[in-house]
C-alpha positions, 0 to 999 in steps of 0.5 A: 332235371327233377319234375319240380325243376321242370315245373319251376322252368315252365312256370318261369317261361310262361311268366316271361311270355305273359310279361312279353305279351303285356309289353307288347299290348301296352306298346300297341296302346301307346301307338294308337294313342299317338296316332289319335293325336296326329294331325294330317294336313291336306291340300284340295284341288282348286279350280279357278278363272283368271283375268286381267285385274281391272285396277291395274294397268295391263292385260296379264291374267293375274286376277285369279278367282276361286270356284266353288264345287258347284261351279260358281265363282267365289267372291273376288278377292285381291289375294288367291288362296287354296283350301287346307284341311286337317284330315287327321284326328289331332289338332296341328298347331304352329303351322310354318309354311314355306314356298319355293319354285325356280323364279330365276329360270321362269324370269329368263323364259318369260323374257325370251317369250317377250322377245319372240312375241315382240312384247315390250316387257322386261322382267328382273328378279333381284334382291328377292324382288320380282319387277316388270317394266312394260308400257303395255303390261305396266310397271310393278314390283312383287316382293318375293322375300315377303311371300315365301313364308307364312304361318298359321296358328292352328288347324282343327280336324276337319271333323270339327272345323267344317270349313277349310283354312285358306292358304294364300298363294304367293303373288309372285308365282301368280304373276309369273304364271300369268306371264308365261301363259300370256306371252306364250299365247302371243308367240305365233311361232310356238310349238307348244305352250311353256310349261308351268313350274311346280310350286313346292309347299312345305308345312312344318307344324306340331301335335298336341303332344308337341311332336314335330311333323312335316308335310310337302306338296308339289302343286302342279298348275293344269291349264283347261282353257285359254281365251282371247290372246291370253287375257283369260285363263281357266285352270286348276291346281293339283297338290300332290304330297311328296313322299 
């Protein structure tokens, strides 16, 4: 090769390398811009007290009251909610929430506990509804089919939205957890307290670029204290994001 040809070849190689560097730079900028639009949802640990609901018959501790960070109880509400925050930089919109846990298995365990503790109560789960028939606990029906889905219009970044969005926990889950603890406390032959089922929460949402995202959490009930014959509970909910 002549010197002119070598110089031309080197110039071409240099131009290709410069183009490649420019492409990689633009690609990195695009990734950073996309990341700046990405929302990231997170559920906070929720500490609460549970007691019997004064307006319903029975001693099941189904009235859960969330505690603030300073330990003070927040205003009593007929529904129990956990805080949801967006720790990302972009807004999450069109959030669809779905809940799941092994209802049928828990109902079977609750009925076994009722028999062992000689408690006149019978739980059934049919056609998407949980029913309890009991002279001591009262008669009620909780419609799971109307609780396993929820929606949120949008969740702004935590830097903008200081207060969290409250996501209401399904009443069916609260009722069965309360029944497990209440009947477990009355079971004198127990070797250990019944295991509380994990509640799975799935969030499907979009960023401002209309890209779809999903966040799945496993919410675990941790018992701190149990009072009376199971009429009072103290505990907290921990949410761990699934891989």
